[in-house]
All heavy atoms as a GROMACS GRO file, in nm:
protein
  572
    1MET      N    1   0.252  -1.067   2.264
    1MET     CA    2   0.291  -1.037   2.133
    1MET      C    3   0.351  -1.164   2.065
    1MET      O    4   0.435  -1.225   2.121
    1MET     CB    5   0.400  -0.927   2.131
    1MET     CG    6   0.444  -0.894   1.995
    1MET     SD    7   0.599  -0.812   1.962
    1MET     CE    8   0.605  -0.668   2.051
    2LYS      N    9   0.307  -1.193   1.944
    2LYS     CA   10   0.360  -1.305   1.875
    2LYS      C   11   0.485  -1.271   1.798
    2LYS      O   12   0.491  -1.169   1.724
    2LYS     CB   13   0.253  -1.356   1.774
    2LYS     CG   14   0.291  -1.480   1.703
    2LYS     CD   15   0.188  -1.525   1.608
    2LYS     CE   16   0.240  -1.649   1.536
    2LYS     NZ   17   0.165  -1.677   1.417
    3LEU      N   18   0.587  -1.350   1.818
    3LEU     CA   19   0.713  -1.325   1.750
    3LEU      C   20   0.708  -1.380   1.610
    3LEU      O   21   0.642  -1.481   1.580
    3LEU     CB   22   0.829  -1.398   1.826
    3LEU     CG   23   0.853  -1.350   1.964
    3LEU    CD1   24   0.963  -1.438   2.028
    3LEU    CD2   25   0.898  -1.206   1.962
    4PRO      N   26   0.769  -1.314   1.512
    4PRO     CA   27   0.771  -1.365   1.371
    4PRO      C   28   0.850  -1.491   1.363
    4PRO      O   29   0.945  -1.510   1.439
    4PRO     CB   30   0.836  -1.249   1.292
    4PRO     CG   31   0.898  -1.157   1.392
    4PRO     CD   32   0.840  -1.182   1.526
    5SER      N   33   0.815  -1.574   1.271
    5SER     CA   34   0.887  -1.701   1.250
    5SER      C   35   1.017  -1.669   1.172
    5SER      O   36   1.038  -1.567   1.114
    5SER     CB   37   0.801  -1.799   1.168
    5SER     OG   38   0.794  -1.746   1.031
    6ARG      N   39   1.107  -1.766   1.183
    6ARG     CA   40   1.234  -1.756   1.109
    6ARG      C   41   1.210  -1.735   0.962
    6ARG      O   42   1.276  -1.661   0.894
    6ARG     CB   43   1.318  -1.880   1.135
    6ARG     CG   44   1.452  -1.877   1.061
    6ARG     CD   45   1.535  -1.999   1.089
    6ARG     NE   46   1.567  -2.024   1.223
    6ARG     CZ   47   1.672  -1.967   1.287
    6ARG    NH1   48   1.753  -1.892   1.218
    6ARG    NH2   49   1.697  -1.990   1.409
    7GLU      N   50   1.105  -1.809   0.910
    7GLU     CA   51   1.070  -1.796   0.769
    7GLU      C   52   1.023  -1.655   0.731
    7GLU      O   53   1.057  -1.604   0.627
    7GLU     CB   54   0.962  -1.898   0.733
    7GLU     CG   55   1.010  -2.040   0.736
    7GLU     CD   56   1.017  -2.099   0.880
    7GLU    OE1   57   0.952  -2.047   0.973
    7GLU    OE2   58   1.090  -2.200   0.898
    8GLN      N   59   0.943  -1.593   0.819
    8GLN     CA   60   0.898  -1.456   0.795
    8GLN      C   61   1.015  -1.359   0.794
    8GLN      O   62   1.021  -1.273   0.707
    8GLN     CB   63   0.796  -1.413   0.899
    8GLN     CG   64   0.667  -1.486   0.889
    8GLN     CD   65   0.575  -1.453   1.012
    8GLN    OE1   66   0.620  -1.470   1.124
    8GLN    NE2   67   0.455  -1.411   0.984
    9VAL      N   68   1.108  -1.374   0.888
    9VAL     CA   69   1.224  -1.285   0.890
    9VAL      C   70   1.310  -1.303   0.764
    9VAL      O   71   1.349  -1.202   0.703
    9VAL     CB   72   1.308  -1.314   1.018
    9VAL    CG1   73   1.438  -1.238   1.015
    9VAL    CG2   74   1.226  -1.283   1.144
   10GLU      N   75   1.334  -1.430   0.725
   10GLU     CA   76   1.416  -1.451   0.609
   10GLU      C   77   1.348  -1.403   0.478
   10GLU      O   78   1.418  -1.350   0.391
   10GLU     CB   79   1.448  -1.599   0.601
   10GLU     CG   80   1.544  -1.655   0.705
   10GLU     CD   81   1.673  -1.569   0.713
   10GLU    OE1   82   1.728  -1.533   0.605
   10GLU    OE2   83   1.716  -1.541   0.826
   11ALA      N   84   1.221  -1.416   0.471
   11ALA     CA   85   1.146  -1.364   0.351
   11ALA      C   86   1.163  -1.213   0.344
   11ALA      O   87   1.180  -1.158   0.233
   11ALA     CB   88   0.998  -1.402   0.359
   12LEU      N   89   1.149  -1.143   0.460
   12LEU     CA   90   1.165  -0.996   0.454
   12LEU      C   91   1.307  -0.955   0.423
   12LEU      O   92   1.330  -0.860   0.352
   12LEU     CB   93   1.121  -0.940   0.592
   12LEU     CG   94   1.098  -0.793   0.595
   12LEU    CD1   95   0.985  -0.753   0.505
   12LEU    CD2   96   1.072  -0.743   0.739
   13ARG      N   97   1.406  -1.038   0.467
   13ARG     CA   98   1.547  -1.007   0.437
   13ARG      C   99   1.572  -1.027   0.286
   13ARG      O  100   1.652  -0.957   0.227
   13ARG     CB  101   1.639  -1.096   0.523
   13ARG     CG  102   1.645  -1.050   0.666
   13ARG     CD  103   1.734  -1.138   0.751
   13ARG     NE  104   1.738  -1.080   0.883
   13ARG     CZ  105   1.767  -1.153   0.992
   13ARG    NH1  106   1.789  -1.287   0.984
   13ARG    NH2  107   1.765  -1.094   1.106
   14ARG      N  108   1.501  -1.118   0.225
   14ARG     CA  109   1.518  -1.140   0.078
   14ARG      C  110   1.448  -1.026   0.000
   14ARG      O  111   1.497  -0.984  -0.101
   14ARG     CB  112   1.456  -1.274   0.036
   14ARG     CG  113   1.545  -1.390   0.065
   14ARG     CD  114   1.497  -1.521  -0.002
   14ARG     NE  115   1.360  -1.558   0.039
   14ARG     CZ  116   1.328  -1.627   0.150
   14ARG    NH1  117   1.426  -1.663   0.231
   14ARG    NH2  118   1.204  -1.658   0.174
   15GLU      N  119   1.338  -0.981   0.055
   15GLU     CA  120   1.258  -0.869  -0.007
   15GLU      C  121   1.331  -0.735   0.002
   15GLU      O  122   1.326  -0.655  -0.086
   15GLU     CB  123   1.118  -0.863   0.049
   15GLU     CG  124   1.031  -0.766  -0.022
   15GLU     CD  125   0.885  -0.769   0.030
   15GLU    OE1  126   0.855  -0.847   0.120
   15GLU    OE2  127   0.808  -0.685  -0.011
   16TYR      N  128   1.394  -0.713   0.119
   16TYR     CA  129   1.461  -0.584   0.149
   16TYR      C  130   1.607  -0.612   0.188
   16TYR      O  131   1.644  -0.590   0.298
   16TYR     CB  132   1.390  -0.507   0.254
   16TYR     CG  133   1.254  -0.463   0.212
   16TYR    CD1  134   1.139  -0.535   0.249
   16TYR    CD2  135   1.238  -0.350   0.132
   16TYR    CE1  136   1.015  -0.495   0.212
   16TYR    CE2  137   1.110  -0.310   0.091
   16TYR     CZ  138   1.001  -0.382   0.130
   16TYR     OH  139   0.879  -0.340   0.091
   17PRO      N  140   1.694  -0.656   0.094
   17PRO     CA  141   1.831  -0.682   0.131
   17PRO      C  142   1.904  -0.552   0.168
   17PRO      O  143   1.856  -0.443   0.129
   17PRO     CB  144   1.889  -0.744   0.005
   17PRO     CG  145   1.806  -0.700  -0.106
   17PRO     CD  146   1.661  -0.683  -0.045
   18VAL      N  147   2.010  -0.564   0.243
   18VAL     CA  148   2.092  -0.450   0.278
   18VAL      C  149   2.126  -0.368   0.149
   18VAL      O  150   2.164  -0.430   0.050
   18VAL     CB  151   2.222  -0.494   0.351
   18VAL    CG1  152   2.316  -0.376   0.367
   18VAL    CG2  153   2.190  -0.555   0.487
   19GLY      N  154   2.112  -0.242   0.158
   19GLY     CA  155   2.138  -0.155   0.042
   19GLY      C  156   2.011  -0.111  -0.034
   19GLY      O  157   2.019  -0.023  -0.116
   20THR      N  158   1.900  -0.177  -0.008
   20THR     CA  159   1.772  -0.139  -0.076
   20THR      C  160   1.739   0.005  -0.034
   20THR      O  161   1.741   0.043   0.083
   20THR     CB  162   1.658  -0.238  -0.034
   20THR    OG1  163   1.694  -0.369  -0.073
   20THR    CG2  164   1.528  -0.194  -0.101
   21LEU      N  165   1.694   0.083  -0.136
   21LEU     CA  166   1.649   0.217  -0.106
   21LEU      C  167   1.498   0.219  -0.084
   21LEU      O  168   1.422   0.152  -0.159
   21LEU     CB  169   1.683   0.313  -0.220
   21LEU     CG  170   1.839   0.333  -0.246
   21LEU    CD1  171   1.859   0.426  -0.364
   21LEU    CD2  172   1.904   0.387  -0.122
   22VAL      N  173   1.451   0.296   0.010
   22VAL     CA  174   1.311   0.308   0.040
   22VAL      C  175   1.276   0.452   0.055
   22VAL      O  176   1.361   0.536   0.092
   22VAL     CB  177   1.268   0.231   0.166
   22VAL    CG1  178   1.281   0.082   0.149
   22VAL    CG2  179   1.351   0.275   0.289
   23GLU      N  180   1.150   0.489   0.028
   23GLU     CA  181   1.099   0.624   0.046
   23GLU      C  182   0.992   0.618   0.152
   23GLU      O  183   0.898   0.538   0.136
   23GLU     CB  184   1.046   0.679  -0.083
   23GLU     CG  185   0.985   0.819  -0.074
   23GLU     CD  186   0.926   0.869  -0.202
   23GLU    OE1  187   0.923   0.796  -0.298
   23GLU    OE2  188   0.877   0.982  -0.198
   24LEU      N  189   0.995   0.705   0.245
   24LEU     CA  190   0.891   0.714   0.350
   24LEU      C  191   0.767   0.776   0.294
   24LEU      O  192   0.779   0.891   0.238
   24LEU     CB  193   0.944   0.786   0.474
   24LEU     CG  194   0.850   0.796   0.589
   24LEU    CD1  195   0.816   0.660   0.648
   24LEU    CD2  196   0.907   0.891   0.696
   25ILE      N  197   0.652   0.718   0.318
   25ILE     CA  198   0.526   0.779   0.280
   25ILE      C  199   0.463   0.832   0.409
   25ILE      O  200   0.421   0.946   0.416
   25ILE     CB  201   0.434   0.675   0.214
   25ILE    CG1  202   0.498   0.632   0.081
   25ILE    CG2  203   0.294   0.731   0.190
   25ILE    CD1  204   0.431   0.517   0.010
   26HIS      N  205   0.452   0.747   0.516
   26HIS     CA  206   0.397   0.796   0.638
   26HIS      C  207   0.448   0.705   0.755
   26HIS      O  208   0.453   0.582   0.743
   26HIS     CB  209   0.243   0.788   0.636
   26HIS     CG  210   0.181   0.830   0.767
   26HIS    ND1  211   0.150   0.740   0.865
   26HIS    CD2  212   0.151   0.948   0.814
   26HIS    CE1  213   0.096   0.804   0.969
   26HIS    NE2  214   0.098   0.932   0.941
   27MET      N  215   0.479   0.770   0.862
   27MET     CA  216   0.516   0.705   0.986
   27MET      C  217   0.456   0.780   1.103
   27MET      O  218   0.478   0.902   1.108
   27MET     CB  219   0.670   0.698   1.002
   27MET     CG  220   0.722   0.628   1.126
   27MET     SD  221   0.901   0.635   1.144
   27MET     CE  222   0.959   0.532   1.012
   28ASP      N  223   0.378   0.718   1.188
   28ASP     CA  224   0.311   0.788   1.302
   28ASP      C  225   0.407   0.789   1.420
   28ASP      O  226   0.397   0.718   1.512
   28ASP     CB  227   0.184   0.716   1.334
   28ASP     CG  228   0.095   0.794   1.430
   28ASP    OD1  229   0.121   0.917   1.443
   28ASP    OD2  230   0.007   0.738   1.494
   29ASP      N  231   0.507   0.880   1.410
   29ASP     CA  232   0.606   0.894   1.513
   29ASP      C  233   0.656   1.042   1.512
   29ASP      O  234   0.690   1.090   1.400
   29ASP     CB  235   0.725   0.798   1.487
   29ASP     CG  236   0.821   0.790   1.598
   29ASP    OD1  237   0.869   0.893   1.650
   29ASP    OD2  238   0.854   0.680   1.640
   30VAL      N  239   0.662   1.105   1.626
   30VAL     CA  240   0.709   1.244   1.624
   30VAL      C  241   0.852   1.262   1.580
   30VAL      O  242   0.888   1.366   1.532
   30VAL     CB  243   0.694   1.309   1.767
   30VAL    CG1  244   0.545   1.317   1.805
   30VAL    CG2  245   0.770   1.236   1.872
   31ALA      N  246   0.931   1.154   1.588
   31ALA     CA  247   1.071   1.160   1.539
   31ALA      C  248   1.089   1.117   1.398
   31ALA      O  249   1.200   1.107   1.349
   31ALA     CB  250   1.158   1.072   1.635
   32ALA      N  251   0.979   1.090   1.326
   32ALA     CA  252   0.986   1.037   1.191
   32ALA      C  253   1.043   1.142   1.097
   32ALA      O  254   1.018   1.262   1.109
   32ALA     CB  255   0.848   0.998   1.143
   33PRO      N  256   1.121   1.096   1.001
   33PRO     CA  257   1.167   1.184   0.893
   33PRO      C  258   1.043   1.238   0.818
   33PRO      O  259   0.936   1.170   0.821
   33PRO     CB  260   1.254   1.100   0.801
   33PRO     CG  261   1.278   0.981   0.880
   33PRO     CD  262   1.172   0.958   0.982
   34PRO      N  263   1.052   1.347   0.745
   34PRO     CA  264   0.937   1.394   0.664
   34PRO      C  265   0.903   1.296   0.553
   34PRO      O  266   0.987   1.227   0.503
   34PRO     CB  267   0.988   1.527   0.607
   34PRO     CG  268   1.114   1.558   0.673
   34PRO     CD  269   1.166   1.435   0.741
   35PRO      N  270   0.775   1.293   0.514
   35PRO     CA  271   0.730   1.209   0.402
   35PRO      C  272   0.821   1.247   0.284
   35PRO      O  273   0.854   1.362   0.261
   35PRO     CB  274   0.586   1.243   0.380
   35PRO     CG  275   0.540   1.289   0.519
   35PRO     CD  276   0.658   1.365   0.577
   36GLY      N  277   0.852   1.144   0.201
   36GLY     CA  278   0.936   1.165   0.088
   36GLY      C  279   1.083   1.145   0.110
   36GLY      O  280   1.167   1.140   0.019
   37THR      N  281   1.125   1.136   0.240
   37THR     CA  282   1.266   1.112   0.272
   37THR      C  283   1.309   0.973   0.220
   37THR      O  284   1.239   0.876   0.236
   37THR     CB  285   1.285   1.122   0.422
   37THR    OG1  286   1.243   1.251   0.466
   37THR    CG2  287   1.433   1.106   0.458
   38ILE      N  288   1.423   0.964   0.163
   38ILE     CA  289   1.483   0.841   0.107
   38ILE      C  290   1.580   0.787   0.212
   38ILE      O  291   1.654   0.865   0.278
   38ILE     CB  292   1.561   0.868  -0.024
   38ILE    CG1  293   1.467   0.934  -0.132
   38ILE    CG2  294   1.624   0.739  -0.080
   38ILE    CD1  295   1.351   0.844  -0.172
   39GLY      N  296   1.580   0.655   0.224
   39GLY     CA  297   1.673   0.592   0.313
   39GLY      C  298   1.725   0.461   0.258
   39GLY      O  299   1.670   0.412   0.160
   40GLU      N  300   1.826   0.410   0.322
   40GLU     CA  301   1.887   0.280   0.279
   40GLU      C  302   1.875   0.179   0.390
   40GLU      O  303   1.907   0.207   0.502
   40GLU     CB  304   2.037   0.304   0.252
   40GLU     CG  305   2.110   0.178   0.205
   40GLU     CD  306   2.257   0.211   0.177
   40GLU    OE1  307   2.302   0.321   0.183
   40GLU    OE2  308   2.327   0.112   0.147
   41VAL      N  309   1.821   0.058   0.355
   41VAL     CA  310   1.810  -0.047   0.450
   41VAL      C  311   1.952  -0.095   0.493
   41VAL      O  312   2.036  -0.124   0.408
   41VAL     CB  313   1.728  -0.162   0.394
   41VAL    CG1  314   1.726  -0.282   0.490
   41VAL    CG2  315   1.585  -0.120   0.357
   42VAL      N  316   1.975  -0.099   0.625
   42VAL     CA  317   2.108  -0.143   0.675
   42VAL      C  318   2.096  -0.274   0.744
   42VAL      O  319   2.196  -0.344   0.765
   42VAL     CB  320   2.171  -0.036   0.761
   42VAL    CG1  321   2.208   0.087   0.679
   42VAL    CG2  322   2.087   0.008   0.877
   43TYR      N  323   1.974  -0.319   0.784
   43TYR     CA  324   1.953  -0.450   0.836
   43TYR      C  325   1.804  -0.477   0.851
   43TYR      O  326   1.721  -0.387   0.844
   43TYR     CB  327   2.017  -0.466   0.979
   43TYR     CG  328   1.961  -0.377   1.084
   43TYR    CD1  329   1.845  -0.408   1.157
   43TYR    CD2  330   2.018  -0.250   1.116
   43TYR    CE1  331   1.788  -0.328   1.249
   43TYR    CE2  332   1.964  -0.163   1.209
   43TYR     CZ  333   1.851  -0.204   1.277
   43TYR     OH  334   1.799  -0.118   1.372
   44VAL      N  335   1.768  -0.604   0.866
   44VAL     CA  336   1.633  -0.649   0.900
   44VAL      C  337   1.656  -0.731   1.026
   44VAL      O  338   1.732  -0.826   1.028
   44VAL     CB  339   1.567  -0.733   0.792
   44VAL    CG1  340   1.436  -0.784   0.840
   44VAL    CG2  341   1.552  -0.658   0.661
   45ASP      N  342   1.592  -0.684   1.138
   45ASP     CA  343   1.612  -0.756   1.268
   45ASP      C  344   1.518  -0.869   1.284
   45ASP      O  345   1.432  -0.899   1.197
   45ASP     CB  346   1.604  -0.654   1.382
   45ASP     CG  347   1.469  -0.597   1.413
   45ASP    OD1  348   1.365  -0.650   1.365
   45ASP    OD2  349   1.459  -0.500   1.483
   46ASP      N  350   1.530  -0.942   1.397
   46ASP     CA  351   1.451  -1.058   1.423
   46ASP      C  352   1.308  -1.032   1.451
   46ASP      O  353   1.225  -1.128   1.464
   46ASP     CB  354   1.516  -1.144   1.531
   46ASP     CG  355   1.647  -1.204   1.491
   46ASP    OD1  356   1.673  -1.222   1.375
   46ASP    OD2  357   1.723  -1.240   1.581
   47MET      N  358   1.272  -0.906   1.468
   47MET     CA  359   1.130  -0.864   1.490
   47MET      C  360   1.066  -0.812   1.363
   47MET      O  361   0.955  -0.755   1.360
   47MET     CB  362   1.122  -0.758   1.598
   47MET     CG  363   1.162  -0.811   1.733
   47MET     SD  364   1.058  -0.942   1.792
   47MET     CE  365   0.903  -0.860   1.810
   48CYS      N  366   1.139  -0.835   1.244
   48CYS     CA  367   1.096  -0.790   1.112
   48CYS      C  368   1.081  -0.635   1.102
   48CYS      O  369   0.996  -0.588   1.034
   48CYS     CB  370   0.957  -0.857   1.080
   48CYS     SG  371   0.977  -1.029   1.030
   49GLN      N  372   1.172  -0.569   1.168
   49GLN     CA  373   1.180  -0.425   1.151
   49GLN      C  374   1.297  -0.398   1.054
   49GLN      O  375   1.404  -0.458   1.064
   49GLN     CB  376   1.207  -0.357   1.283
   49GLN     CG  377   1.093  -0.370   1.380
   49GLN     CD  378   1.114  -0.295   1.505
   49GLN    OE1  379   1.144  -0.173   1.500
   49GLN    NE2  380   1.095  -0.359   1.618
   50LEU      N  381   1.280  -0.294   0.966
   50LEU     CA  382   1.386  -0.260   0.874
   50LEU      C  383   1.462  -0.147   0.934
   50LEU      O  384   1.411  -0.040   0.963
   50LEU     CB  385   1.327  -0.208   0.742
   50LEU     CG  386   1.233  -0.301   0.665
   50LEU    CD1  387   1.184  -0.233   0.540
   50LEU    CD2  388   1.300  -0.431   0.636
   51GLY      N  389   1.590  -0.169   0.962
   51GLY     CA  390   1.681  -0.062   1.010
   51GLY      C  391   1.714   0.015   0.888
   51GLY      O  392   1.765  -0.032   0.788
   52VAL      N  393   1.689   0.152   0.895
   52VAL     CA  394   1.711   0.243   0.782
   52VAL      C  395   1.800   0.357   0.821
   52VAL      O  396   1.780   0.416   0.928
   52VAL     CB  397   1.572   0.292   0.731
   52VAL    CG1  398   1.599   0.386   0.611
   52VAL    CG2  399   1.484   0.180   0.687
   53ARG      N  400   1.892   0.386   0.731
   53ARG     CA  401   1.978   0.507   0.749
   53ARG      C  402   1.916   0.608   0.654
   53ARG      O  403   1.924   0.598   0.532
   53ARG     CB  404   2.125   0.480   0.706
   53ARG     CG  405   2.210   0.602   0.721
   53ARG     CD  406   2.360   0.572   0.696
   53ARG     NE  407   2.379   0.474   0.590
   53ARG     CZ  408   2.454   0.363   0.601
   53ARG    NH1  409   2.512   0.333   0.714
   53ARG    NH2  410   2.466   0.276   0.501
   54TRP      N  411   1.849   0.708   0.710
   54TRP     CA  412   1.774   0.807   0.632
   54TRP      C  413   1.871   0.915   0.581
   54TRP      O  414   1.968   0.944   0.648
   54TRP     CB  415   1.661   0.868   0.716
   54TRP     CG  416   1.555   0.764   0.757
   54TRP    CD1  417   1.544   0.704   0.873
   54TRP    CD2  418   1.456   0.713   0.669
   54TRP    NE1  419   1.443   0.612   0.868
   54TRP    CE2  420   1.384   0.620   0.741
   54TRP    CE3  421   1.417   0.737   0.538
   54TRP    CZ2  422   1.277   0.547   0.691
   54TRP    CZ3  423   1.312   0.671   0.485
   54TRP    CH2  424   1.242   0.575   0.559
   55SER      N  425   1.834   0.976   0.471
   55SER     CA  426   1.917   1.075   0.410
   55SER      C  427   1.928   1.202   0.494
   55SER      O  428   2.019   1.281   0.478
   55SER     CB  429   1.864   1.117   0.272
   55SER     OG  430   1.727   1.168   0.280
   56ASN      N  431   1.841   1.223   0.594
   56ASN     CA  432   1.848   1.340   0.684
   56ASN      C  433   1.929   1.304   0.807
   56ASN      O  434   1.935   1.389   0.900
   56ASN     CB  435   1.706   1.388   0.722
   56ASN     CG  436   1.634   1.293   0.814
   56ASN    OD1  437   1.674   1.178   0.834
   56ASN    ND2  438   1.528   1.339   0.865
   57GLY      N  439   1.992   1.187   0.816
   57GLY     CA  440   2.076   1.152   0.926
   57GLY      C  441   2.006   1.069   1.039
   57GLY      O  442   2.069   1.020   1.124
   58SER      N  443   1.874   1.054   1.024
   58SER     CA  444   1.799   0.974   1.122
   58SER      C  445   1.828   0.826   1.102
   58SER      O  446   1.869   0.780   0.995
   58SER     CB  447   1.647   0.998   1.103
   58SER     OG  448   1.569   0.911   1.183
   59GLY      N  449   1.808   0.750   1.210
   59GLY     CA  450   1.830   0.605   1.202
   59GLY      C  451   1.707   0.527   1.243
   59GLY      O  452   1.717   0.418   1.295
   60LEU      N  453   1.590   0.587   1.233
   60LEU     CA  454   1.464   0.526   1.278
   60LEU      C  455   1.424   0.407   1.191
   60LEU      O  456   1.432   0.416   1.067
   60LEU     CB  457   1.353   0.631   1.275
   60LEU     CG  458   1.231   0.610   1.363
   60LEU    CD1  459   1.270   0.595   1.508
   60LEU    CD2  460   1.130   0.726   1.348
   61SER      N  461   1.378   0.296   1.256
   61SER     CA  462   1.342   0.173   1.179
   61SER      C  463   1.201   0.185   1.126
   61SER      O  464   1.115   0.255   1.182
   61SER     CB  465   1.354   0.052   1.276
   61SER     OG  466   1.484   0.031   1.310
   62LEU      N  467   1.175   0.107   1.017
   62LEU     CA  468   1.040   0.093   0.965
   62LEU      C  469   0.982  -0.034   1.012
   62LEU      O  470   1.052  -0.136   1.026
   62LEU     CB  471   1.054   0.089   0.808
   62LEU     CG  472   1.083   0.222   0.738
   62LEU    CD1  473   1.113   0.190   0.592
   62LEU    CD2  474   0.966   0.318   0.751
   63ILE      N  475   0.851  -0.034   1.035
   63ILE     CA  476   0.778  -0.152   1.072
   63ILE      C  477   0.683  -0.185   0.957
   63ILE      O  478   0.577  -0.113   0.939
   63ILE     CB  479   0.705  -0.133   1.198
   63ILE    CG1  480   0.801  -0.095   1.314
   63ILE    CG2  481   0.628  -0.262   1.239
   63ILE    CD1  482   0.734  -0.056   1.444
   64PRO      N  483   0.713  -0.285   0.871
   64PRO     CA  484   0.620  -0.322   0.765
   64PRO      C  485   0.482  -0.351   0.821
   64PRO      O  486   0.468  -0.418   0.926
   64PRO     CB  487   0.683  -0.444   0.703
   64PRO     CG  488   0.831  -0.430   0.739
   64PRO     CD  489   0.832  -0.368   0.876
   65GLY      N  490   0.378  -0.302   0.752
   65GLY     CA  491   0.239  -0.327   0.798
   65GLY      C  492   0.190  -0.220   0.894
   65GLY      O  493   0.073  -0.209   0.917
   66VAL      N  494   0.279  -0.137   0.942
   66VAL     CA  495   0.243  -0.027   1.031
   66VAL      C  496   0.283   0.104   0.966
   66VAL      O  497   0.200   0.192   0.954
   66VAL     CB  498   0.317  -0.039   1.170
   66VAL    CG1  499   0.293   0.085   1.257
   66VAL    CG2  500   0.277  -0.163   1.240
   67ASP      N  501   0.406   0.113   0.922
   67ASP     CA  502   0.454   0.231   0.846
   67ASP      C  503   0.433   0.217   0.698
   67ASP      O  504   0.432   0.105   0.646
   67ASP     CB  505   0.605   0.252   0.877
   67ASP     CG  506   0.635   0.272   1.021
   67ASP    OD1  507   0.559   0.343   1.092
   67ASP    OD2  508   0.733   0.210   1.068
   68SER      N  509   0.414   0.329   0.632
   68SER     CA  510   0.397   0.327   0.489
   68SER      C  511   0.519   0.374   0.420
   68SER      O  512   0.573   0.479   0.447
   68SER     CB  513   0.280   0.424   0.446
   68SER     OG  514   0.161   0.384   0.503
   69PHE      N  515   0.569   0.289   0.331
   69PHE     CA  516   0.690   0.320   0.254
   69PHE      C  517   0.690   0.243   0.123
   69PHE      O  518   0.605   0.152   0.107
   69PHE     CB  519   0.812   0.280   0.334
   69PHE     CG  520   0.818   0.138   0.374
   69PHE    CD1  521   0.899   0.051   0.300
   69PHE    CD2  522   0.757   0.090   0.487
   69PHE    CE1  523   0.911  -0.082   0.335
   69PHE    CE2  524   0.766  -0.045   0.524
   69PHE     CZ  525   0.844  -0.131   0.444
   70ARG      N  526   0.780   0.281   0.033
   70ARG     CA  527   0.789   0.204  -0.096
   70ARG      C  528   0.937   0.192  -0.128
   70ARG      O  529   1.022   0.269  -0.090
   70ARG     CB  530   0.718   0.277  -0.207
   70ARG     CG  531   0.777   0.409  -0.244
   70ARG     CD  532   0.702   0.475  -0.365
   70ARG     NE  533   0.776   0.592  -0.413
   70ARG     CZ  534   0.866   0.584  -0.508
   70ARG    NH1  535   0.898   0.471  -0.561
   70ARG    NH2  536   0.931   0.692  -0.548
   71ARG      N  537   0.961   0.085  -0.203
   71ARG     CA  538   1.098   0.059  -0.253
   71ARG      C  539   1.127   0.164  -0.367
   71ARG      O  540   1.040   0.201  -0.445
   71ARG     CB  541   1.107  -0.076  -0.315
   71ARG     CG  542   1.241  -0.116  -0.371
   71ARG     CD  543   1.232  -0.248  -0.444
   71ARG     NE  544   1.185  -0.358  -0.364
   71ARG     CZ  545   1.263  -0.442  -0.308
   71ARG    NH1  546   1.395  -0.437  -0.318
   71ARG    NH2  547   1.213  -0.538  -0.231
   72VAL      N  548   1.253   0.214  -0.370
   72VAL     CA  549   1.293   0.306  -0.473
   72VAL      C  550   1.400   0.233  -0.560
   72VAL      O  551   1.490   0.175  -0.501
   72VAL     CB  552   1.354   0.431  -0.409
   72VAL    CG1  553   1.411   0.524  -0.515
   72VAL    CG2  554   1.253   0.503  -0.325
   73GLU      N  555   1.379   0.237  -0.686
   73GLU     CA  556   1.479   0.173  -0.773
   73GLU      C  557   1.598   0.268  -0.788
   73GLU      O  558   1.589   0.385  -0.793
   73GLU     CB  559   1.418   0.150  -0.915
   73GLU     CG  560   1.297   0.052  -0.914
   73GLU     CD  561   1.328  -0.081  -0.848
   73GLU    OE1  562   1.440  -0.135  -0.870
   73GLU    OE2  563   1.244  -0.134  -0.773
   74LYS      N  564   1.718   0.204  -0.785
   74LYS     CA  565   1.842   0.279  -0.791
   74LYS      C  566   1.864   0.332  -0.932
   74LYS      O  567   1.823   0.283  -1.030
   74LYS     CB  568   1.961   0.190  -0.753
   74LYS     CG  569   1.958   0.153  -0.606
   74LYS     CD  570   2.080   0.070  -0.572
   74LYS     CE  571   2.072   0.034  -0.424
   74LYS     NZ  572   2.184  -0.045  -0.382
   0.00000   0.00000   0.00000
């Protein structure tokens, strides 16, 4: 598995800073929140995963390019 570069991680952190709201469209995971669930980005890790605190209490991370989601304007 190829690790993301520091530049890729920093670019994603600029695109999704802490506090950004996102809406889940689709995640292929049995523990995934239902589509339409809103969450708040709480971190972007070194593997380019978005740590999200979902409105239903879940803490499942998003993987850009794998999971489908969109930014929600506040």
